[in-house]
C-alpha positions as CSV (number, residue, x, y, z in Angstrom):
1,M,-0.1,0.1,0.0
2,R,1.3,3.4,-0.7
3,T,0.3,6.8,1.3
4,M,0.1,10.3,1.0
5,I,0.8,10.7,4.6
6,K,4.4,11.7,4.4
7,Y,3.9,14.5,1.7
8,L,0.9,15.5,3.7
9,R,2.5,15.5,7.0
10,Q,5.4,17.5,5.5
11,E,3.2,20.3,3.9
12,L,1.7,20.7,7.5
13,K,5.5,21.1,8.7
14,M,4.6,18.2,11.2
15,S,6.9,15.4,12.7
16,Q,5.9,11.7,12.8
17,K,5.8,12.2,16.4
18,E,3.3,14.9,16.3
19,L,1.1,13.1,13.9
20,G,1.2,9.9,16.1
21,D,0.4,11.8,19.2
22,K,-2.8,13.3,17.1
23,V,-3.8,9.8,16.4
24,G,-2.9,7.9,19.2
25,V,0.2,5.6,17.9
26,T,4.0,6.0,17.9
27,R,6.3,7.6,15.8
28,Q,7.7,4.4,14.6
29,T,3.8,3.5,13.4
30,I,3.8,6.6,11.3
31,N,7.3,6.0,9.7
32,A,6.1,2.4,9.2
33,L,2.8,3.7,7.4
34,E,4.9,6.2,5.2
35,N,7.2,3.6,4.0
36,G,4.5,0.7,3.2
37,R,5.6,-1.4,6.0
38,Y,2.4,-1.4,7.8
39,N,-1.3,-1.3,6.8
40,P,-3.5,0.6,9.3
41,S,-6.6,-0.5,10.6
42,L,-9.9,1.1,9.3
43,F,-9.8,3.2,12.4
44,L,-6.7,4.5,12.2
45,A,-6.8,5.5,8.4
46,Y,-10.0,7.3,9.5
47,E,-8.2,9.3,12.1
48,I,-5.3,10.3,10.1
49,T,-7.7,11.2,7.3
50,Q,-9.7,13.6,9.7
51,V,-6.5,15.0,11.1
52,F,-5.4,16.1,7.7
53,N,-8.7,17.4,6.4
54,K,-9.1,19.5,10.0
55,M,-5.7,20.8,9.5
56,L,-5.6,21.6,5.9
57,F,-8.6,22.6,5.3
58,K,-10.3,23.5,8.6
59,A,-14.2,24.5,7.5
60,D,-14.2,24.0,3.7
61,R,-15.8,20.4,3.9
62,S,-15.7,20.7,-0.2
63,K,-12.2,19.8,-0.3
64,Y,-12.1,17.3,2.3
65,F,-10.0,14.2,1.6
66,V,-11.6,10.6,1.7
67,M,-9.5,8.0,2.8
68,E,-8.8,6.3,-0.6
69,E,-6.9,9.6,-1.6
70,I,-4.5,9.0,1.3
71,F,-4.2,5.6,1.3
72,I,-3.8,4.0,-2.0
73,F,-3.9,0.2,-2.8
74,D,-2.1,-1.2,-5.4
75,D,-3.9,-3.3,-8.3
76,D,-1.9,-6.1,-7.3
77,Y,-2.4,-5.8,-3.5
78,Y,-5.5,-8.1,-3.5
């Protein structure tokens, strides 16, 4: 699985630890997600998506990401 986590996190000038603290996981988990070594639970993917939406778009819900835009499954994943 590929993700947009690293790109979005860097856009917000946020460290891996800061993102991890916001969603209740360790810096190591965020690192593993960014490098494709860990697939998140549905709940964790939702929480990460919510953090990015709130920080990037605030009240403009017309621009909100959906999980599939942040967590990208490769065609050969299945």
